[in-house]
N, C-alpha and C positions, 0 to 999 in steps of 0.2 A: 513566462516559465518557458525555460529551454524545453527542446525536445529530447535533450540527454537526460532533464528531470523527469519527463514523462517516462524516458524508456526505464529510468533506475526503477520509479515507481511501482510501474508495471511489473518488472522482473521481481520486485521484492514482495509483491503480491502473488504473484505466481509463486514464487518459492515457500511461500505459506500455504498458500492453496495445496502444493506439493506434499508439503511437510503434515498438514492437517491430514489429507489424504492416507499417506504412510501411517500415519498415528491410528487413523480407524482401520485399515488393512490389518497391523499389528497386535490392534487392542491396546494402545499403549496412549493412555489419556491424556498423559501431561505432552507427549510430541504433538496431538492433535489440539490440545488448548494453546501450545504454542505457536501453532501452525494459525491458530485463527488470531492469534493475538497479532503475530505477524501482519497478516492481511487488514486489521485494523490499523495498527502503525502506519502501513502503506497507505490506506486510504485518508487517514488524518492527513499525512503529509502532501497528498496531492490536493486534498480540500485545502488545506493551507496554501499551496503555490497559486491555486484557483483564486483565492481571496484575494493574493499580492495582485494577480492579474488584473483581479478585478478593480480594485482599490486604484491603479496605475492608471488603468484605462479612462476610469472617472477623472483623474486629477488631470490627465492629458489633455482633456476636453476644455 
């Protein structure tokens, strides 16, 4: 995984956290849910990248 992918996933997760927080502050349940969903999506991408890296490392040995 490249550093760019790490940064992109972290940025997406942070944006989701901000969106969730804004939803809580404004009492907007839809925005809060979207923020949580964005965070889950970013975490899933990161997990997929980690799995690809692990598989690549295992096959490189």
